C-alpha positions, 0 to 999 in steps of 0.5 A: 396279048396284042392280038387280044387287044385287037380283038376287043377293039374290033368288037367295040368298033363293031358295036359303035358302027352298029349304034350300040354303046359298049355299056348297052351291050348287056342291056335288055334284061331285068329281074324284079321281086315283090312281096304280098299285098296292095302295096305292090299294086303299081308293080301289078299294073306294070306287069299286067300291061307290060309297061316295061316292055312298051317303054323299052321299045321306045328305047330300041330295046326288047326287054326281058322281064323276070318277076319273082315273089320273095317274102320279107326284106332279109331274103330280098336284100340277100338276093339283090346283093348276091346278084340273083336279083336286079330290083328289090322291093321292101319298106323304107327301113330295109332300103335304108339299112342296105344303103347304109351298109353298101355306101361306097361299095355296091351303093344300093339306092332307091329307084322310086316309091310304090305309094303311101299307105298306113300299116296297122298293128292289130291284135285279137287279145282284148287286153291289148289296147296299146303297145304298152299292154303287150306282154311276154305272152303275146307274139307279134307277126311281122314279115321280117322280125327286127329288121323289116318295115313293121319292126322298125316302125314299132322300134321307133314308137317303142323308143318314144315310149321307153327311151332309145336304149330300149327300142328293141323291147318287143323284138323278142316277142316278134315272129317272122311270118308272111302277111297272108299266114299271119293274117289267117292266124290272127283271124282264126285265133287259138295260136301263139300269134296274138298281134300282127303288124299288117298291111293292105289288104290284109289289115282291112280283111282282118278288121272285118272280124269282131275279134280283131282291133287296131292298136296303132297306125304307122301314120301315127308313128311317122306324123302323117301320110308316108311311103310304105314300100320302095324299089331299089337296086345297085349302082352297078345295075343303074349305071350299066343299064341306062336304057333299061333303067329309064324304061323301068322308071317310066313304066312305074310313072305310067302305072301310077297314072293308070291307077289314079285315072281309074282306081276301080279298074286297078282293083280288078288288075290286083285281083287278076295278077295276084290271083286274089280271092278277096271280094272285088268291092273290098279291094276297090274300097281299099284302093279308094281309101283316102289314106292311100296314095299311089305315087312314085314320089317318096313321102316322109322317108326322112323320118326313118333316116333320121330316127334310125340314125339316132338309134344307131341302126344307121351309121351314115346320116342322110342330109336329105332323101336325095342321098338314098334315091337315084337322081332320076327320082329327083324330077319329082317332089319328095321327102 
């Protein structure tokens, strides 16, 4: 045992002499998962311009970045908690659910917003003019039924109309389906999918077809411009990889500035990185939409924190957005 302690002390001494702190020994790797859509444009720019790697060099690190694609918050959260993933991305409600469930354990918190953009509830059923017209014959496609951003947004609106006790009214007609598949089914018609709680760019693409119309916007539910997706990780990754985390956060900030400096060029980046077949003019129209803001600052996330706590989805009540964001994000305004 004495020899083991001497060996460990020697390793730490060598690390110190080499200018490497013990906590930094495991640094220099990060695995990030994203989903589908323009809601992840900031990550596309980070990836395309290797911004994490560039910021890492400023910290004296050669960071190895692994990029993954996972559809739906359920699979995303499972991968994060199992340790198969360092950084997850999803809507605000899935983040809050994980923050709530891991409080005082893994302590999952948000890193940054990926921007504010509306999500539209669309239908190809002419009889459906509002959610009050939805029936058991309709099927609502969402990435993660009952738990994802779209489902939670619908639940909040449902609670307004039918009371808190009935907030899950439409869960039984919701179907988990990735946005690309759901959008294709809605446009084509003839399937069980009559409704899709969509996101950019899919909602814009669908609305170009005369058989598809908008029922509701997430902005209507939230009272204005609000964060769609966020990035989040565990306390362990945050604390044990300070330089990697710092490089990643700076890369996100850099990407937002790049997008806002030339949105048309950012649209080209989206098509290139995502290998999208969408026409460039359509993507440029979406990226330039005044309803969309590419910012790493959270907006109106507190609406979800408050409402989901009231509905009993969250056990813990957040005093402010800073409760579920790591403190690096506090340097920017938020809500």
